[in-house]
N, C-alpha and C positions, 0 to 999 in steps of 0.2 A: 371455136366448135358450135356450125348451128347446132337448136336445136332436135330433136327430133319428132316425125308429121306428127305422132304420135306417141301417147303416154296413158300408160293405167291409173287411174285414182282408187287409190283405196282407202277408202271413210273407217275401220276398223273399232268401234267401240264396245263396252261391256259388254253390250249385248244383243248389236247386227252388231252384220258386217254386209259393206256395199264396194265392189266392183264395176268400173267403169271405164269402156274404151276413150281416149279423148282426144278429140282432131286437135293439135295443140294451138291451130291457129287462129282456131273460129270455136272451141272451148264446146262444141257439140258432143253432144251424148253419142256414139256408133254402137256401139253393142254395151250388156249388163248383166249383169250378177247381185243377187242379193239372197240374202239368208238372216236368222235370228242365231248363226252363229257363233256370238259376241266372243269376244276373247274371253270374260269369265266362263264360259261350256270346254273355250279349248283347252285353257290354261290346264283345266278340273280333266277334259279328255288325255292333255299328254301326263299329267302326275301318275294319271293312273294306271299306265304301263311303264317297260322301262325297257323294251327294243329299241330306241331312238331320240338322239339328242334331240336339246332343242329346237336348238337351226331345224337341222332335218328335218324334227318335228313339223313345224309349222311350214320348211319350206315344203314339203309333201303336199300337206294342205292347199299350199296355195297353187301348186300347179294345178295340182286335178279339179280345183275350182275355176281356174285359168280356160284351162281345156276350150271350154267350148263359147269363150269368147274371142276367143285368142290364138295365131297359128306359134306356138312356146318354139317353134325350131328357131326362125327367126329371131332378130336383137326387140327385146321390149325392157323396159324402166318401168318402177309401179311408184308409183309419189304416197308415199301412206305415212296416213297421221292422227290422231288420235290414240288407241289404248296401244296399239304394236308398236306403240317404245316404253313402256308398263312391264315395269318388274313380273306381272301374266302377258306381256308381249311377245313378241319374237327378235326379240334387243332392246333391254333395258338404255336409255340413254339420260343422261344429268338437264336436270331446267334447265333454260336455258334468263338469265337475270332483266328483268325492266330496268328500265324500258327498248321501246323494241320501233323501229321508224314501219311506215310504210311499205318499203322492201322488204322488210325482212333479213335485212343484211345480217343483224344479230343475234339472227337465231342459228342456230342447234342443228347440222344435219350430217346424219354417214348413211352412204351408201354399202351394200351388203350386198354378196354373190347367191344368187341359189343354184342358180349353173350357167353354164358358157355362155348362153344367149337375154336371160334374165337375170335383175338386179332391182335390187329397193332403196329407194329413197328415200330414209327413212327419215323425222323431223324432229324433234325432241318439244316438249313440251315447255312449261313458262313458269316462274313466279316471282312473285313480289312479297316481301316481309313474310311473313306465315301463310300462303296463300298460295294453290296452285291451277294450271289447265290446261290438257290434254285433246289439243284439237280445235278448241274455241282460241287459238291463236293465229290459226289457218284462218278460219271465217274472218275473224276479222283484219287480217291483211287484205284478203280481197273487198270488204267492204267497205276499206277508204279508196275502192277507186268512187265509192259513193259518196263519200264526204266531204267533198271538193267544194270548197266557198264556207265552210263551217273549219270556223277557225277551232276550237273547243266546244265539249260535252264529253258525254256519259254513251257509251255504247251498251244498250241492252242485249245481251241473248238468254233468250229462259229458254229452260230446260229444266232437270230435273235436279241440277243443279246451275244454277241459271248465274251469269257472271256481267258484271256489271265491268265495264273499263273503258280509265277513264282518261280523255285526250285529249293533247293537244297539240295543233302546229306538225297536224300527222303522224306524233309521235305518240303510242300508249303508253302513258305512263303510272297507272295505278289500277290494280286489282280488287275487287270483291267479290268472296262466292255467295249465295246463298241458298240454303241446302232447302227449299221454299217445295220441289214438285216431288220428292224426297219423307220429306213432313209431312206434306197434305195425301201421298200417299200410305204412312203408317196410321193416321187420323184414322183413317176412312177403314183400314182393313185391321186395327191392333188395338186402338182401342176403345173404349168409354159408349165413344161420338158417337162407331159403326156403326150401331142399332137407329139413329137416329136420320141417319143421312141414305139418296138414293141416288142415283146414275140418270140422268132420265134429258128430255130433250130442255134445250137452252131457250124455250122460250122466252115472251117478255114479259114475264110474272114472274121467276127465275133470274134473268137480268137485270131485274131489280134490287132481290135479296142480294147477287153479285154489287151491288154497289153501293150497296145497305152495308153488308161487310168490309169494301172498299176504305169505308166514311164511317166504320167503328175503330175497325182498324189506325186510319192516317191518326187517329181523335182521339181515344184510349191505347192503342196497345193490343196484344192480342191475349198478351196473360190475362185479363181479367171477360174476359167476351169470347173463353171456347169453351167454356164448361157449357154458359147460356144457350149455345146447339142443340143440348140435351134439354138443357131448361124448360126452353123456347115449345120442344116436341112435347114433351109433357105436361107440359101449366097450357100451351096454348092452341097442341093439337097442330104444327109448323108440318105444313107439306115436308115430303122426307129428302123431294129431289130439290123443293128453297132453301134446305142445309144444307144437302152438297151444296152448292154454288153460293150459299151464303159464307161457307166455311173456307172456297176458296177463294171468298172474296178478301175475306182476312185475313190469311197467308200474302196472297197476292198485294193486298194493300199493306201491310207490313214492311214487308219488298221494297217496298219505291217508297214510303214515310218519308226517308229522308232525303227526297229530289225537291216537296212542296216551298221550300224555301230555300229555292239554290236557283240560278240568275242560268248557268248554260245552257244551249241546247242537251237533248232529251233525243234519244237517235236508238229504234227497237227494230231488229230483225225476227222475229221468227215464221212459226208457220202451222197452219191448221186451227184448232183451239186456241192453243197460246195464241197464237198473233190475235185471235179479236180479244181474248184476257184480258191482255196485257194493255192494250187500243184502250179497250176500257176504261182499266182501272188509272190509267194515266190520264184520263179527261177526265177523272174522279180530282183527282192527288195534284195536276199541275193546271193552274188556274190561266195564268197566260198559255194557251193552246198555237201560238206562235211558237217556243219553247222544244216546242215535238214535230217530230219528224220520224215518219209509217212508210218502213220498203214494204213492196209489192213484195206476195211469198215467195212469188221466185225469184227474188235478188240472193238470196239465203241458199242457196243449193249452186250461183255462179255463184258467190263469193269466196264458197270451198277449192272451186277447182280454178278460180285466178288466183286464190292462195297458193294450192299446189304450184302451181304452175309460176308462178316468182319465185317457189323456195328450187324450183327446174332451173332454172332463167340462173341463179346464183351458182346453185353446180355447174354448169357448164360455163360462166363464167369466168371460176376456176380452171378447168382443163386444160 
């Protein structure tokens, strides 16, 4: 059975939703809708009403958002990844166990009907030991297209909960999650350090402060250095913006420190400020620059669509 000419890419996280009509052959984005109505907010709204069951509530929501970007009277299939398959999502799916290969044949998926002409291809998350992820596995599937020629290494997907995926011969076999982003958010907003830091421009002075933080974390760890953020502000009157980036360097440096004495390639796919920060940090941590592979920012965007298409292809092979 041939693939549809278009599919709807659904990337539904805890705090954000993005729906895009995709040309299946070229992966060009034809139309798009995005909002900050993530799964967490929608689940809260659903829980506060008792008129509709969960399936109907989420289905109505999706149909409402889709009507501006596609004709719902024609056949449409949504390829959905992320938190939509979590306990807060539309339909909870269990986790697929690692390892999984570059084609994603091991990753569990399930088709759910919303209406006569609209269905959702739900993609499960992945587990390994006592760790899990939802959504990043689809990005990893897509990124394998850019890992050709690299026999083994670690793929880094920075974020609120950064994922490190160890791969060998086009197969991902190990997963580690680092709560770097969430810890940074907590420390900057809710800890004693919050009065000593301030977000600001990432200029050369603050870049040096960030790199200093990375070096400290790699050499000494973060526990003995966190309070020094406040101490330096009190004793040395250190600039709050410098302290902000120094703290960021401490946390990212701690996340990456284990890579210092390893040999495999380190590949990183990120966007925006995270891309710049992690690249700078890796250049401090890893002495051999030949081990580092930095993807362009648009690669991560394309990777999600490539991964979703791979899962869609698996589904149509089974029909």
